[in-house]
C-alpha positions as CSV (number, residue, x, y, z in Angstrom):
1,M,0.0,0.0,0.0
2,T,1.4,3.4,-1.0
3,A,1.5,6.3,1.4
4,P,-1.0,9.1,0.7
5,A,0.5,12.1,-1.1
6,A,1.4,15.0,1.1
7,A,-1.2,17.8,1.1
8,P,-0.2,20.8,-0.9
9,D,1.1,23.8,1.1
10,A,-1.5,26.5,0.9
11,E,1.0,29.4,0.9
12,L,3.1,27.8,-1.9
13,T,0.0,27.0,-3.9
14,G,-1.1,30.6,-3.6
15,R,2.3,31.9,-4.7
16,R,2.2,29.5,-7.7
17,V,-1.2,30.7,-8.8
18,E,-0.1,34.4,-8.5
19,E,3.0,33.6,-10.6
20,L,1.0,31.9,-13.3
21,L,-1.5,34.7,-13.4
22,E,1.4,37.2,-13.7
23,R,2.9,35.3,-16.6
24,L,-0.4,35.5,-18.4
25,T,-0.9,39.2,-17.7
26,G,2.7,40.0,-18.5
27,R,2.2,38.9,-22.1
28,G,0.2,42.0,-22.8
29,D,-3.0,40.2,-23.7
30,A,-5.6,41.7,-21.4
31,A,-8.4,39.3,-22.6
32,T,-6.3,36.2,-21.7
33,A,-5.4,37.7,-18.3
34,A,-9.0,38.6,-17.5
35,T,-10.1,35.1,-18.5
36,A,-7.5,33.5,-16.4
37,E,-8.4,35.6,-13.4
38,E,-12.1,34.8,-13.9
39,L,-11.3,31.1,-14.1
40,V,-9.5,31.2,-10.8
41,R,-12.4,33.1,-9.2
42,V,-15.0,30.6,-10.6
43,L,-12.9,27.6,-9.2
44,M,-12.4,29.3,-5.9
45,D,-16.2,30.0,-5.6
46,F,-17.0,26.4,-6.5
47,Y,-14.6,24.9,-4.0
48,G,-15.5,27.4,-1.4
49,A,-19.2,26.5,-1.7
50,G,-18.2,22.8,-1.5
51,L,-16.2,23.3,1.6
52,T,-18.9,25.4,3.2
53,R,-21.4,22.7,2.5
54,V,-19.1,20.1,4.0
55,M,-18.7,22.1,7.2
56,Q,-22.5,22.7,7.5
57,L,-23.3,19.0,7.0
58,V,-20.6,17.8,9.5
59,E,-21.7,20.4,12.0
60,R,-25.4,19.3,11.8
61,R,-24.4,15.6,11.6
62,T,-27.5,15.1,9.5
63,G,-28.5,11.8,8.0
64,A,-29.2,8.4,9.6
65,D,-25.5,7.4,9.4
66,G,-24.1,10.7,10.6
67,P,-22.2,13.1,8.5
68,R,-20.9,10.5,6.0
69,A,-24.4,9.8,4.6
70,A,-25.3,13.5,4.5
71,L,-22.1,14.3,2.7
72,L,-22.6,11.5,0.1
73,G,-26.2,12.5,-0.4
74,D,-25.4,16.2,-1.1
75,A,-25.1,16.9,-4.9
76,L,-22.3,19.6,-4.5
77,V,-20.1,17.5,-2.2
78,S,-20.7,14.4,-4.2
79,S,-19.7,16.1,-7.4
80,L,-16.5,17.3,-5.8
81,L,-15.7,13.8,-4.5
82,V,-16.4,12.3,-8.0
83,L,-14.3,15.0,-9.7
84,H,-11.3,14.0,-7.6
85,D,-12.0,10.3,-7.8
86,L,-12.6,10.2,-4.0
87,H,-16.2,9.1,-3.9
88,P,-16.5,5.8,-2.0
89,E,-19.6,4.6,-3.9
90,D,-19.7,3.0,-7.4
91,A,-21.4,4.6,-10.3
92,L,-24.6,2.5,-10.1
93,T,-25.0,3.4,-6.5
94,R,-24.5,7.1,-7.3
95,I,-27.0,6.9,-10.2
96,G,-29.5,5.5,-7.7
97,R,-28.8,8.5,-5.4
98,A,-29.4,10.9,-8.2
99,L,-32.8,9.3,-9.0
100,V,-33.7,9.3,-5.3
101,S,-32.9,13.0,-5.1
102,V,-35.7,13.7,-7.7
103,R,-37.9,10.6,-7.1
104,S,-40.4,12.5,-5.0
105,Q,-41.7,13.9,-8.3
106,D,-40.7,11.2,-10.7
107,A,-41.1,7.5,-11.2
108,V,-37.8,6.5,-12.9
109,E,-36.0,3.2,-12.9
110,V,-32.5,2.2,-14.2
111,V,-32.8,-0.3,-17.0
112,E,-29.1,-0.6,-17.8
113,F,-25.8,1.2,-17.3
114,V,-22.8,0.4,-19.5
115,P,-19.7,1.8,-17.6
116,E,-17.4,1.4,-20.7
117,T,-19.5,3.8,-22.8
118,G,-21.3,5.8,-20.0
119,A,-24.6,4.9,-21.7
120,L,-27.6,4.8,-19.3
121,R,-31.1,3.6,-20.1
122,L,-33.9,4.8,-17.9
123,A,-37.5,3.8,-17.8
124,E,-40.2,6.2,-16.7
125,S,-43.7,5.1,-15.7
126,S,-46.5,6.5,-17.7
127,S,-48.5,6.9,-14.5
128,G,-47.3,8.0,-11.0
129,G,-49.7,5.5,-9.4
130,C,-52.2,8.1,-8.5
131,G,-53.8,8.3,-11.9
132,C,-52.3,11.7,-12.6
133,G,-49.8,10.6,-15.2
134,G,-46.5,11.3,-13.3
135,A,-44.1,11.9,-16.2
136,A,-40.5,12.4,-15.2
137,D,-38.9,15.8,-15.1
138,R,-36.1,14.8,-17.5
139,P,-34.0,17.9,-17.1
140,A,-34.1,17.5,-13.3
141,V,-33.1,13.8,-13.6
142,E,-30.3,14.6,-16.0
143,G,-29.1,17.5,-13.8
144,A,-29.0,15.2,-10.8
145,L,-27.1,12.6,-12.8
146,S,-24.5,15.2,-13.8
147,C,-23.8,16.0,-10.1
148,F,-23.9,12.5,-8.7
149,A,-22.6,10.4,-11.6
150,P,-20.8,12.5,-14.2
151,E,-19.5,9.4,-15.9
152,V,-23.0,9.0,-17.4
153,A,-22.3,10.2,-21.0
154,S,-25.8,9.6,-22.5
155,V,-29.3,8.9,-21.2
156,A,-31.8,7.0,-23.3
157,W,-35.4,7.1,-22.1
158,E,-38.0,4.4,-22.3
159,K,-41.7,4.6,-21.5
160,R,-43.2,1.9,-19.3
161,S,-46.9,1.6,-19.2
162,A,-48.4,1.3,-15.9
163,A,-50.2,-1.8,-14.9
164,P,-53.9,-1.7,-15.6
165,E,-56.0,-0.5,-12.8
166,L,-58.0,-3.2,-11.1
167,P,-61.7,-2.7,-10.5
168,L,-62.6,-1.3,-7.1
169,L,-64.1,-3.9,-4.8
170,Q,-66.7,-2.7,-2.4
171,I,-66.7,-4.6,0.9
172,S,-69.9,-4.2,2.9
173,R,-72.0,-6.2,5.3
174,R,-74.1,-8.9,3.7
175,P,-77.8,-8.4,4.1
176,S,-79.2,-10.8,6.7
177,T,-80.8,-13.9,5.2
178,A,-82.6,-14.9,8.4
179,A,-86.3,-14.2,8.7
180,P,-87.1,-11.1,10.7
181,A,-88.3,-11.9,14.3
182,S,-92.0,-11.4,14.8
């Protein structure tokens, strides 16, 4: 087993970023320099939001299994873990998490996931079970997938028809067959 890599020194990293930005600004191309500075700001905002969320979730210790479950169930934190190949769950488990995060509105099931190509086939029910035709919010599902399982490269949708509704059975008292007492 190899030892974990040493954490980067924050001060040295900050100096290196400044040095690289100065090299870009020193070339006289103001547009490139502005783009580089904006890129650094966007990344800092993204990681700052992720770290803020981690601290909030750990502080609250939310979730049935403590902060770990809450952290893995959070779209922002999960996306950061996946981005850095640190997420402890496999792709199919994370696909399930993505669907659960939007399932309150949608009835969607995984039909097949092919890790080699990133192809995912989903089936949506034509009815939400209440007779109201609960069609999936496809953009919401695909957005959740991009956070929880970015290795999903394509999503193919299938329609599943709901099982036919059974007739309503009325259960009531049987009329008495005995002759009325006189």
